[in-house]
C-alpha positions as CSV (number, residue, x, y, z in Angstrom):
1,X,0.0,0.0,0.0
2,X,1.1,3.5,-0.7
3,X,2.6,5.5,2.2
4,X,2.5,9.3,1.9
5,X,4.8,10.9,4.3
6,X,3.1,14.3,4.7
7,X,0.9,16.0,7.2
8,X,-2.4,15.8,5.5
9,X,-4.9,13.2,6.6
10,X,-5.9,10.1,4.6
11,X,-9.5,10.9,5.4
12,X,-11.0,14.0,6.9
13,X,-14.8,14.2,7.7
14,X,-16.1,17.5,9.1
15,X,-19.5,17.8,10.6
16,X,-20.9,15.0,8.4
17,X,-24.6,14.3,8.6
18,X,-26.5,11.7,6.5
19,X,-30.3,11.8,6.2
20,X,-32.3,9.2,4.3
21,X,-35.9,9.7,3.2
22,X,-38.1,12.7,3.9
23,X,-41.1,13.7,6.1
24,X,-42.3,10.9,8.4
25,X,-39.9,8.5,6.7
26,X,-36.8,10.5,7.5
27,X,-33.9,8.5,9.1
28,X,-30.8,10.3,10.3
29,X,-27.9,7.8,10.0
30,X,-25.1,10.1,10.9
31,X,-25.2,13.2,13.1
32,X,-22.4,15.7,12.9
33,X,-19.5,13.2,12.7
34,X,-16.0,14.6,12.8
35,X,-13.3,12.0,12.1
36,X,-9.7,12.2,10.9
37,X,-7.7,9.2,9.8
38,X,-3.9,9.6,9.6
39,X,-1.5,7.8,7.3
40,X,-0.5,4.4,8.6
41,X,-3.4,4.3,11.1
42,X,-5.3,1.0,11.9
43,X,-8.8,2.1,12.9
44,X,-11.6,-0.1,14.2
45,X,-15.2,1.3,13.9
46,X,-17.6,-0.5,16.4
47,X,-21.1,0.0,17.7
48,X,-24.5,-1.7,17.8
49,X,-26.5,-2.5,14.6
50,X,-28.1,0.7,13.2
51,X,-25.5,2.9,14.8
52,X,-24.3,4.3,11.4
53,X,-21.2,2.1,10.8
54,X,-22.1,1.1,7.3
55,X,-23.1,4.6,6.3
56,X,-19.8,5.9,7.6
57,X,-17.9,3.3,5.6
58,X,-19.9,4.1,2.5
59,X,-19.0,7.8,2.8
60,X,-15.4,7.1,3.5
61,X,-15.4,4.9,0.4
62,X,-17.0,7.5,-1.8
63,X,-20.0,5.2,-2.4
64,X,-22.3,7.8,-0.8
65,X,-22.1,11.4,0.0
66,X,-23.2,13.3,3.2
67,X,-26.3,15.4,3.4
68,X,-24.3,18.1,5.1
69,X,-20.6,18.4,6.0
70,X,-17.5,17.9,4.0
71,X,-15.3,14.9,3.2
72,X,-11.7,14.8,1.9
73,X,-9.8,11.6,0.9
74,X,-6.0,11.9,0.8
75,X,-6.3,15.7,0.6
76,X,-8.9,15.7,-2.3
77,X,-12.4,16.9,-1.7
78,X,-15.2,14.4,-2.4
79,X,-17.7,16.1,-4.8
80,X,-21.4,15.7,-3.9
81,X,-22.8,16.2,-7.4
82,X,-20.2,14.6,-9.7
83,X,-20.6,10.8,-9.5
84,X,-17.9,10.3,-12.2
85,X,-15.3,12.1,-10.2
86,X,-16.3,10.1,-7.1
87,X,-16.0,6.9,-9.0
88,X,-12.5,7.8,-10.2
89,X,-11.5,8.9,-6.7
90,X,-12.7,5.6,-5.3
91,X,-10.9,3.6,-7.9
92,X,-7.6,5.3,-7.3
93,X,-7.6,5.9,-3.5
94,X,-9.7,3.2,-1.9
95,X,-9.4,-0.6,-1.5
96,X,-12.4,-2.6,-0.3
97,X,-12.7,-5.9,1.5
98,X,-16.2,-7.2,2.2
99,X,-17.6,-10.0,4.4
100,X,-19.0,-11.8,1.3
101,X,-15.8,-11.7,-0.8
102,X,-17.6,-10.5,-3.9
103,X,-15.4,-12.4,-6.3
104,X,-16.6,-13.1,-9.8
105,X,-16.7,-16.9,-10.3
106,X,-16.5,-16.7,-14.1
107,X,-13.1,-15.1,-13.8
108,X,-9.8,-16.6,-12.6
109,X,-8.2,-15.5,-9.4
110,X,-5.7,-13.5,-11.5
111,X,-8.4,-11.7,-13.4
112,X,-10.3,-10.9,-10.2
113,X,-7.2,-9.4,-8.7
114,X,-6.6,-7.3,-11.8
115,X,-10.2,-6.1,-12.1
116,X,-9.9,-2.8,-10.0
117,X,-7.2,-1.4,-12.3
118,X,-9.9,-0.9,-15.0
119,X,-11.1,2.1,-12.9
120,X,-7.8,3.8,-12.5
121,X,-7.7,7.3,-13.9
122,X,-3.9,7.4,-13.3
123,X,-1.3,5.6,-11.3
124,X,-0.6,7.3,-7.9
125,X,3.1,7.7,-8.4
126,X,4.4,4.3,-7.6
127,X,4.7,1.0,-9.4
128,X,1.6,-1.2,-9.3
129,X,2.3,-4.7,-8.1
130,X,1.8,-7.7,-10.4
131,X,-0.7,-10.4,-9.4
132,X,2.2,-12.7,-8.5
133,X,3.4,-10.1,-6.0
134,X,-0.1,-9.4,-4.7
135,X,-0.9,-13.0,-4.1
136,X,2.4,-13.4,-2.2
137,X,1.4,-10.5,0.1
138,X,-1.6,-12.5,1.3
139,X,0.5,-15.7,1.7
140,X,-0.9,-17.8,-1.1
141,X,0.9,-19.8,-3.8
142,X,1.2,-18.3,-7.3
143,X,-0.2,-21.5,-8.7
144,X,-3.7,-20.5,-7.4
145,X,-3.8,-17.5,-9.8
146,X,-5.2,-19.7,-12.6
147,X,-8.0,-21.2,-10.5
148,X,-11.5,-19.9,-10.1
149,X,-12.9,-18.7,-6.8
150,X,-15.2,-21.8,-6.7
151,X,-12.0,-24.0,-6.6
152,X,-10.5,-22.5,-3.5
153,X,-11.6,-22.4,0.2
154,X,-13.5,-19.5,1.9
155,X,-10.4,-18.4,3.7
156,X,-8.5,-18.4,0.4
157,X,-11.2,-16.4,-1.2
158,X,-11.0,-13.7,1.4
159,X,-7.2,-13.5,0.9
160,X,-7.8,-13.1,-2.8
161,X,-10.3,-10.3,-2.0
162,X,-7.5,-8.6,0.0
163,X,-5.1,-9.0,-2.8
164,X,-7.6,-7.4,-5.2
165,X,-8.2,-4.5,-2.8
166,X,-4.4,-3.8,-2.9
167,X,-4.2,-3.9,-6.7
168,X,-4.4,-0.2,-7.1
169,X,-2.0,0.6,-4.3
170,X,-4.7,2.4,-2.4
171,X,-4.3,5.2,0.1
172,X,-6.8,3.4,2.5
173,X,-8.2,-0.1,2.9
174,X,-11.8,-0.2,4.0
175,X,-12.9,-3.6,5.5
176,X,-16.5,-4.4,6.3
177,X,-16.7,-7.3,8.7
178,X,-13.9,-9.0,6.9
179,X,-13.9,-12.1,9.1
180,X,-17.7,-12.5,9.4
181,X,-17.8,-15.5,7.1
182,X,-14.6,-17.2,8.4
183,X,-13.8,-19.7,11.1
184,X,-11.4,-18.7,13.9
185,X,-8.3,-20.1,12.2
186,X,-9.0,-18.2,8.9
187,X,-10.0,-15.1,10.9
188,X,-6.7,-15.1,12.6
189,X,-4.8,-15.5,9.3
190,X,-6.7,-12.6,7.7
191,X,-6.1,-10.3,10.7
192,X,-2.4,-11.3,10.6
193,X,-2.3,-10.0,7.0
194,X,-3.9,-6.7,8.0
195,X,-1.4,-6.4,10.8
196,X,1.5,-7.0,8.4
197,X,0.1,-4.4,5.9
198,X,-0.3,-1.9,8.7
199,X,3.2,-2.5,9.9
200,X,4.4,-1.7,6.4
201,X,2.6,1.7,6.6
202,X,-0.8,0.8,5.2
203,X,-3.9,2.7,6.4
204,X,-6.7,0.3,7.4
205,X,-10.3,0.9,8.6
206,X,-12.2,-2.1,9.8
207,X,-15.9,-2.1,10.7
208,X,-16.6,-5.0,13.0
209,X,-18.8,-6.4,15.8
210,X,-16.0,-8.7,16.9
211,X,-13.9,-7.5,19.8
212,X,-11.0,-9.7,18.9
213,X,-10.9,-8.1,15.4
214,X,-11.1,-4.6,17.0
215,X,-8.2,-5.4,19.3
216,X,-5.8,-5.4,16.4
217,X,-6.4,-1.7,15.7
218,X,-4.3,1.1,17.1
219,X,-7.5,3.2,17.6
220,X,-11.1,2.4,18.1
221,X,-14.1,4.6,17.3
222,X,-17.5,3.7,18.8
223,X,-20.7,4.9,17.0
224,X,-24.1,5.1,18.7
225,X,-27.2,6.6,17.1
226,X,-25.1,8.1,14.3
227,X,-22.6,9.9,16.6
228,X,-19.0,9.2,17.7
229,X,-19.4,8.6,21.4
230,X,-16.0,7.2,22.1
231,X,-12.5,7.1,20.5
232,X,-9.7,5.3,22.2
233,X,-6.9,2.8,21.9
234,X,-8.4,-0.7,22.3
């Protein structure tokens, strides 16, 4: 992952509010959230269901925009009205790891890993890793690159998903319950990969209900009713 040694934040949310619906159907998912994420930080976002964790992750990932407030990703403002620019920003700056893997079974592991590069508007100043290098980062043999996702285990699929998330050398890795579909052994293996990436300078944000997963982070933010109620080292 790219490490930018400067003073700007990887993510900067100022007074972010998100409201869905209107009238009697109005739901306020986030209420005046202020959050800064520094380069090389490992942040865990925790809280009960309905607290706003997923909404926060979607806004950090440029998949959604706030109703009010401002968002910057790696020093670049996230535009509310220009979806094309948000897509380009997301493709260049953000890597995603989901609970459900979201690999395409009709493609090989190699093709799945390379897929995000289709959305790059430019390289971010450093050499992009080859699939062989990316698969090594997640501790899998190169021979698996030619297999399909249906031919490997669940733990291996999540490792492939992490390799895919790293393909664009993102500024920040966003992980939504990344161990939710894994047994304890594979969960530990996945978290060991995140630990290794973070030690190398990668910026990681993990949304989780699992205290063991959150314990890997250097900082923990707790959401309740759409507000940050606690921020501390776990």
